[in-house]
Phi, psi and omega in degrees: 000311180298324181292325178293318180295319178299315180298320182296315181297320181295323180292316181300317182295321178294318179296321179298316181297320179297316182296321180293321179298319180294320177297322179294324178295317180298320180297319179297320181296327182279329181286328185231072185295148181283130180292129176262104180292139187293155177289131183287136175274169176303328181292324182276328178293318184224077188295141179243126181294130181262064178291145184297142181288129182285137176278164179303333181293321182279328182284319184220079187300137177250124180296139175278002179296140180294347176298326185259352174232068190283153167283154175298132183276130175259129184299329180292330180294331183286334186296128178137196183253136183224137185234137187277017172215149181278357175222159177252120180268241181284351179187175178284145171272192178303144185204156179229148165237112177257115184267155186296331181283001177098003177265164179215160171229133176242129175245134177284172180292129179289345180271352180267095187283349181266350179272114184279345174277137180255316183214158172223147182226164176159212184243139181244150172202168175253125182228117182055036177082000179252154176278123177251124178245125175255100184279116179255351178201152175223137174260118186227159170264104185288156177286328180286164174286135181303321184293341180269356183265143182255120178297151179203185176294336181261355185217116176247127181271125182252188178280169172062031178069027181248143177237154176250116176264128182264136181243117177219103013284164180292155172274129185261132179228144176239143179224143171294153187219135181210139172271118192246015170078197182272139171286121185296338182281323186247342185068022175272145171295146181229157168223163174239123179243119182061028182083001181257134180277131178242141184253144178296114181240038180296341179282346183259073188291341181268017189293339179242024179298323180295327175296311181294328176297318177296315180298315179297326180294323177290324179292322179292319178296320183288334177285335177287000000 
């Protein structure tokens, strides 16, 4: 009888302990809830950098210079004297004379002591928006001694150690051409030839006097 009572009490105690353990577990779950991490969206699973979209200006910048945004060139606009600097220093820079009859004179920079070419002449025209030069003669300072050179139809000896080389057929050269408007600093009209800005120098009528002096010296020698 006593043994039955003891077993019964032991069973009751065991059940009580089990019940208390379950209650404690439930209490722990409510005190420390499990964090539910949010469901990852496609953006977080595989993030894509949202770098700003480049505008056409940043991807392929276009210069606002009139050289690259030219006005349509009028051949009459080209006629006259043009100098590649808005001032004249110790000498003339590169320069052009485009004559109404279609001929031209080009002068190299007088400050470039290494350039043996002084002038080039020929015929100019505008072809497909570009400047076309047909060079029929160049005035150069030759490397050879003048006294060792023999004059001919293709070689004329001038004064001051200069010779005139004749080209037949002419040498053809093309340059980009743009009317670039007035220079805000000097108020001079400008053009761009081969990407180089030239200023209207029609007021400087003696810009090619040295060229004509050389040519006249050759004419005088040939008449003698």
